[in-house]
N, C-alpha and C positions, 0 to 999 in steps of 0.2 A: 498801583492802587491798593493791592494787598499789603504791601509794606507800610503804606500810610495808615491803613486800617489796623494793622498789628501794632504800630506805634501808638495810635490813638487808644486802643484797648489797654496796652501796657501802661500808658500814662494814667488812664482812668482807674485802673486797678491800684496803681501806686498811690494815687490821691485818696482812694477809698481806704486803703490800709493805713495811710497816715492819719486820716480823719478818725478812724476807729482804733487807733493805736492803744488807747487806754483800756478799751473793752477787750482787745486782743491780749494785752498783757495780763489783765485780770483773769481771762479764760485760761491763759497759759499757766499762771500760778495755781489756779484751781485744779487743772489737769495734773500738774506735778504733785500736788497734795493728794489727789485721788490715787494716782499710781503708787505713791509711797505707801499709802494706807493699804491698798490692795496687795502689794508685795509683802507688807508687814503681816498680813493675814496668813500668807503661805509660808513665809520664812522671815521671822522678825529680824529686822536690821534697821539702821538709821541712815543708810546711804541715800544721797540725793539722786533723784530720777530726772533732773532738769535736762540733762543731755539726751536721755531717751525720748522725752516728750518733744524736744527740739527736732530730733531726727524724724520723729513721726510726723510732725507738722510739715517738714520739708518733703517727705514722701507723699503726703496728701496733696501738696501744691504741684509736685511734678506729675503725678497721675492725673490731676485735674487739667493740667495743660495738655497732656497727651489725649485725654478724652475730648477736649475742645477741638484739637487739631484733627482728630479722626472723625468725629460725628458732627462737629460744628453746632452742637446743641447745648444751650444753657440748662435744659431740663436734666440731661444726663449728668452734667457737672454738679448741679444742685443735689440730685439724688445721691451721687457719690459722696459729697460732703456730708450730707445728713447721715448716710450709712457709716462714715468714718467716726461720727460722733456717737452713734448708737451701738455699733458692733462691739467695740472693746469692752464696754460695760456689760453687754449681754454675755459675751464670751467669758469674762471674768466671773460673772455671777454663776454661769453654768458650771465652770470649773470648780468654783468654791463650793457650790452645793454638792457636786459630785464628791469632792474631798470630804466634806462633812458627812455625807452618807456612808462613805467608806470607814471613817472614824467611828461612826455610830455602830457599824457592824462589828468592828474590831474591839470596841471598848469592853464588852462583857468578858471576853477572854483575857484582856489586859488587866481588868480589875481582879479577876480570879487569880491570875498569876501574881498580882500585887499582894493579895491576901495570903497566898502561899509563902511568899518571901517574908512578909511580916511575921507569919506564924513560925517560920524557921529561926527567928531571932533577930532579923534585920530591923533597923529603924525605918520609918516611913520614907525618909529622905534617901537612905541607901537602897530601898526597894524601888523607888522611882528612878534612881540612877541606873539600876539594873535593867529596868524596862526600857530605858533610853537606848540600850544597845541590843536587846533581845526581842522586843516586841516587833510586830509587823509594821511596815510603812503604810500609811502616813501617821498612825497613832504613835509610832515610835518617836516621830519628830516632835510631837506635842510634849511628851515626857522628857525629851532631850532639852527642849526649851525651858521647861520647869526646873530641871536639874541644873542646867547651865546658869540660870539666874540665881539659883541658890548657891552655887559654887562661887559666883562672882560677888556674893555678899548680901544679896537680897533676902528678905525674910521669906521663909517657906510658904507661909499663908498668903503673902503678897503675890508670890509667883503663881499660886493656885488661882487666886482671884483674877490675875492678869490673863491667864489661859481661859478662864471661864468667860471673861468679858470678850475675848477675841474670838472664841469659837461660837459662843451663843447657841449652844446645842443642848436641848433639854436633858438628854442622857448624861452628858458631861456635867451639866449644872447640878444634877442630882449627885453625881460622884464627888464633885468639888464641895458641895454643901456638906456631905457626909464627912469628908476629910477636915473641913474647917470646924465643924462642930466637935469632932474628936480632938482636934488640936486645942480647942478652948476649954472643953469640958472633960476630956478623957473618956475612958471606957474600953471595952473589948474591941479593938480595931479589926482584928482578924475575923471575928464573927460578923462585924458590920460589913466588911468588904465582901465576905462570902454571900451574905444575904443580898447585898446590893448587886453582886454579879448575877445571882439567880433572877432578881427582878429585872435587870437589864436584858437578860436572855429572853424572858417572857415578853417584854416590850418589843424586842427585835423580832420575835416570832410573829407577833400580831402585825407589825409593820410590813413584814414580808408577805403576809396574807393579803394585806391591803394592796400592796404593789402588784401581786399576782392577779388580783381582781380587776385592777385598772390597766393591766398590760395591753389588752386589746385596744383600749382607747389611745394609749400612747403610740401604738403602732399605726393606728388610723391617722393620727395627727401627722406623723412623719410621712406617710404616703400622700396625704393631701398637700403637704408642704412642697413636695417635689413634683407632684402631678402637673401643675401648670407648665413647668419647664419641659417635661417629657412631651406633653401635648403640643407645645410650641415647636419642639423638634420634629415631631411627626408631621405637623402641618407644613413646616418648612421643607421637609423632604418631598411633600406632594405639590406644594405651590410656593417655591422660594421667593418669587416676585411679590406675592401678596404679603408674606411675612417680612420681606425687606422693607416694605413701606412703614412698618412699625419703627424701624431704626432710622429711616431717611426723611420721613414726613413729620412736621411738627405735631400734627394731631395724633399720629401713630406713636411718637415718642411720649406724648402726654398720657395716652391710654396705657402704654407699657409701664410708665412710671407709676400710674395709679394702680395697676394690677399688682406690681411688686409691693407697693405700700400696703394694699389690702391683704395680700397674702401674708406678709410679715405680721400685720396687726392681728389677723385671724388666727395664725399659728400661735402667737404669743398669748392671746386670750384663751384659746382652747387648752394650751399647756398649763396656764395658771389654774384652770378648773381641775385638770387631771392631777396636778401636783399639790392641790390644797391639803393642808394638814387635817388629819382626821382625829 
């Protein structure tokens, strides 16, 4: 009987996949483009990510089968599939925002160093090439990309515009605009860079004050995010049978899935409020 049920489910899933093959293929191509764009943000290249996405899909299917065999619950499988669609984009966004924040903190010192190099007699392209090896990571990588594009034959202004579009960071936009204006109209670049470095330092100081003022709110959000799991563990220690019903009974699985979804939504909403631009 179990073998017949497994065969029936396997045939049903195969027919469903065949019926939705066009939608699945379109989703696959969309995910490949998204991954390539995301990787381009961190380290610009043109390598295809089709194989990586294919392996990810395979992993999702394998884990879904394991969850079904262990819990025999479509709710857990559905929750897992939804999580696999949301989590990568959330993780990538968090990692990218963290990298941008680090670049924002390092940029004033890099601009001041760039001004010193230009003041010593270097051209702007030579000064950028020097920063590509001496600045801190990850801002060093951004200047490396600009310098590398220039060495490969791209126009220096085009390289700056490409970095500006990719980072989409207000402080870097200000820096890039100053360079582009100087490239087209000329002027005292050393003085411009020094004044810009001072302005960026003041902006960074104010942003640090804002982050310090909202530090307590971010800590509270982290505590509230993990509190349900801690409370569930404490209750399981006191009454394991009652907690086990959340995983074995359909109504318990539905309640558990709803709690997870509400916790994720509440945490995301609260984090958006705390991290709002000021």
